[in-house]
C-alpha atoms as one frame of an Amber mdcrd trajectory, in Angstrom:
protein
   4.347  11.936  -6.954   3.377  10.865 -10.502   0.418  12.670 -12.506  -1.293
  10.770 -14.644  -4.210  12.216 -16.776  -6.641  10.983 -19.338  -4.883  12.434
 -22.271  -1.237  11.599 -21.208   0.598   9.700 -18.601   3.130  11.300 -16.606
   5.277  10.359 -14.377   4.675  12.062 -11.006   9.426   2.857  -3.007  16.891
  -1.763   5.137  40.454 -15.026  19.969  40.839 -16.005  23.616  44.234 -15.476
  25.519  45.640 -19.341  26.472  46.472 -19.588  30.193  50.225 -20.760  30.940
  52.811 -21.928  28.157  51.066 -22.886  24.811  51.938 -26.398  23.773  53.519
 -26.772  20.300  50.726 -28.081  18.096  50.930 -31.362  16.286  52.272 -31.326
  12.280  49.210 -30.395  10.219  47.869 -33.187   8.650  46.518 -32.888   4.509
  43.228 -33.794   6.245  43.403 -31.116   8.688  44.946 -28.447   5.813  41.670
 -28.947   4.265  39.357 -28.991   6.713  37.005 -26.030   6.399  37.258 -23.242
   9.355  33.241 -22.709  10.567  31.949 -19.585   9.693  30.069 -16.790  12.299
  27.156 -16.238  10.436  26.135 -20.327   9.919  23.675 -21.665  11.934  23.209
 -25.407  11.466  24.779 -24.750   7.788  22.253 -22.179   7.175  23.976 -18.752
   6.467  21.814 -15.683   8.081  20.687 -13.037   6.045  18.616  -9.709   6.499
  15.047  -9.688   6.731  14.617  -6.546   5.024  17.156  -6.309   1.868  17.281
  -3.350  -0.870  15.887  -2.418  -4.121  16.636  -1.549  -6.898  14.878   2.010
  -7.528  15.381   2.822 -11.345  13.903  -0.841 -11.516  11.216  -0.521  -9.115
   9.935   2.819 -10.965  10.210   0.872 -14.373   7.800  -1.720 -13.411   5.993
   0.679 -11.516   5.678   2.427 -15.119   5.227  -0.232 -16.663   1.398  -0.585
 -14.759   0.606   2.851 -15.697  -1.358   1.217 -18.405  -3.307  -1.079 -16.339
  -4.225   1.603 -13.546  -5.514   3.714 -16.173  -8.051   1.267 -17.173  -8.875
   0.266 -13.661  -9.738   4.174 -13.441 -11.766   4.455 -16.442 -13.815   1.436
 -15.744 -14.416   3.428 -11.793 -15.509   6.085 -13.920 -18.628   4.190 -15.025
 -19.691   4.353 -11.676 -18.472   8.151 -10.505 -17.670  10.186 -13.522 -15.941
  12.432 -12.236 -13.427   9.906 -10.480 -10.272  11.211  -9.633  -7.113  11.067
  -6.493  -4.182  10.961  -4.837  -2.967   7.299  -4.317   0.452   6.142  -2.327
   1.369   2.442  -3.316   3.347   0.324  -0.524   4.415  -3.213  -1.743   6.237
  -5.828  -0.010   8.396  -8.241  -2.238   9.329 -11.649  -1.080  12.953 -13.288
  -2.707  11.825 -14.282  -5.757  10.465 -10.612  -6.969   6.477 -11.708  -6.196
   4.183  -9.480  -3.735   3.725 -10.925  -0.383   1.986  -7.190   0.834   0.398
  -4.859  -0.666  -2.187  -2.045   0.177  -2.284   1.697   0.301  -0.725   4.117
   2.400  -2.911   7.077   1.563  -5.653   7.740  -0.881  -8.421   9.609  -2.322
 -10.086   7.963  -4.958 -13.035   7.081  -2.989 -14.307   3.952  -5.124 -12.925
   0.831  -3.609 -13.801  -1.450  -6.660 -11.065   1.033  -8.564  -8.817   0.645
  -5.687  -8.879  -3.586  -5.339  -8.684  -3.055  -9.299  -5.120  -1.682  -8.970
  -3.750  -3.563  -5.920  -4.437  -6.246  -7.834  -2.163  -4.861 -11.093   0.500
  -4.324  -8.716   0.108  -8.311  -6.686   0.110  -9.809 -10.156   3.626  -7.684
 -11.987   7.059  -9.676 -11.564   8.946  -7.325  -9.243  12.864  -6.797  -8.914
  14.294  -9.372  -6.200  15.463  -7.652  -3.339  19.532  -7.111  -2.248  20.625
  -8.516   0.785  17.354  -9.611   2.402  14.719 -11.747   1.977  12.294  -8.885
   1.637  11.463  -5.845  -0.551   9.746  -2.631   0.708   8.633  -0.372  -2.381
   6.432   2.781  -2.401   5.079   4.951  -5.145   2.924   7.641  -5.402   0.619
   8.790  -8.315  -2.132  11.587  -8.669  -5.002  10.609 -11.285  -6.787  13.730
 -12.662 -10.584  13.256 -13.448 -11.760  13.814 -16.643 -11.195  17.320 -18.237
 -14.684  17.841 -19.814 -16.570  16.580 -16.166 -17.126  19.257 -13.682 -15.429
  18.305 -10.513 -17.136  17.694  -6.963 -17.707  19.995  -4.623 -14.896  19.640
  -1.894 -16.219  19.281   1.342 -14.660  19.773   4.554 -15.042  17.175   6.764
 -16.388  18.914   9.194 -19.580  18.568   7.528 -20.019  15.018   8.379 -19.617
  15.042  12.507 -22.546  14.476  13.030 -22.938  11.509  11.120 -19.739  10.146
  11.681 -20.978  10.335  15.669 -24.111   8.120  14.966 -21.556   5.822  13.119
 -19.296   5.291  15.872 -20.249   2.086  17.358 -20.537   0.298  14.044 -17.307
   1.680  12.895 -15.385   0.627  15.874 -16.671  -2.907  15.263 -15.410  -3.000
  11.963 -12.098  -1.964  13.707 -12.545  -5.361  15.351  -9.180  -3.619  17.909
  -7.399  -2.909  15.062  -5.222   0.556  16.201  -4.022   3.091  13.648  -6.110
   5.887  12.002  -7.715   4.939   8.716  -8.767   7.249   6.297 -11.671   7.379
   4.175 -13.009   9.348   1.030 -16.676   9.240  -0.303 -18.595  11.266  -2.895
 -22.354  12.205  -1.571 -25.250  12.586  -4.209 -27.150  15.706  -4.117 -29.556
  13.873  -2.483 -26.943  12.788   0.700 -26.668   9.040  -0.393 -23.163   7.861
  -0.708 -22.514   7.132  -4.396 -18.805   5.507  -3.688 -16.395   5.346  -0.440
 -12.820   3.957  -0.027 -11.029   3.268   3.063  -6.898   3.656   3.519  -5.753
   1.618   6.482  -3.109   2.553   8.466  -1.415  -0.965   7.939  -1.815  -4.023
   6.182  -3.239  -5.532   9.117  -5.845  -2.821   8.727  -6.761  -4.723   5.054
  -9.458  -6.274   7.005 -11.407  -4.039   8.380 -11.677  -2.167   4.869 -14.856
  -3.284   3.331 -16.614  -3.072   6.425 -16.359   0.488   7.160 -17.258   1.262
   3.614 -20.372  -0.548   4.018 -20.911   1.272   6.925 -20.391   4.587   5.352
 -22.452   3.687   2.390 -25.862   2.757   4.892 -25.140   6.819   5.696 -27.643
   9.429   4.923 -25.375  12.728   4.650 -26.135  16.176   4.768 -27.410  17.006
   1.214 -24.535  19.215  -0.689 -27.101  21.134  -3.051 -27.364  20.476  -6.554
 -23.642  18.809  -7.126 -22.401  15.855  -6.070 -19.428  16.732  -3.081 -16.286
  14.473  -2.199 -15.162  14.288   1.526 -12.259  12.539   3.129 -11.922  12.465
   6.973 -10.426  10.126   9.471 -12.028   7.446  11.443
């Protein structure tokens, strides 16, 4: 886990046996001698390869370090919407044989701001990554902690039980948004003093679940949550 603060970025991802007498083979001609033996791992001239290969961990770490400046810019833009923005994120990326990202999503995130998460995912997608070894694709994971600004009071930390009634009312709409995607989605939301959702994000259970994220967030933002009192609250809860 790498922890990142505003003042300093600190680094917190696969012979047969012959029957009967053997005939004496004819003398081998030069043409026969040069004929290559067929490979067992060839298929119509194409050598078989593994789908998932390995990734050089040092190179992956180095590449992730190279994204930190851009990730912080994403976070700084997010603080213009939510001044106490911060949280933990865990990236998952799938890299092809050319070093380009084919899949990227958060396996876990408590940032609570979808726009900031989209910005961060765009950063890692646009980065050139180490090529996988021994396979057509490579998988990489990395986690970071982004601290809120030190000069801003953090939001109240809410227990998910505080919003059970609200989520129950949203259940049908949330089910529609999931559109058959299985697994547990995890949401994080900032709730203002008057119970309005200031910002929210949703972590999908897998890459396919990304298709449902925006709909789930839009539904959460329509909810009227209980007032946390005189200061905003932050809550993370399963969907």
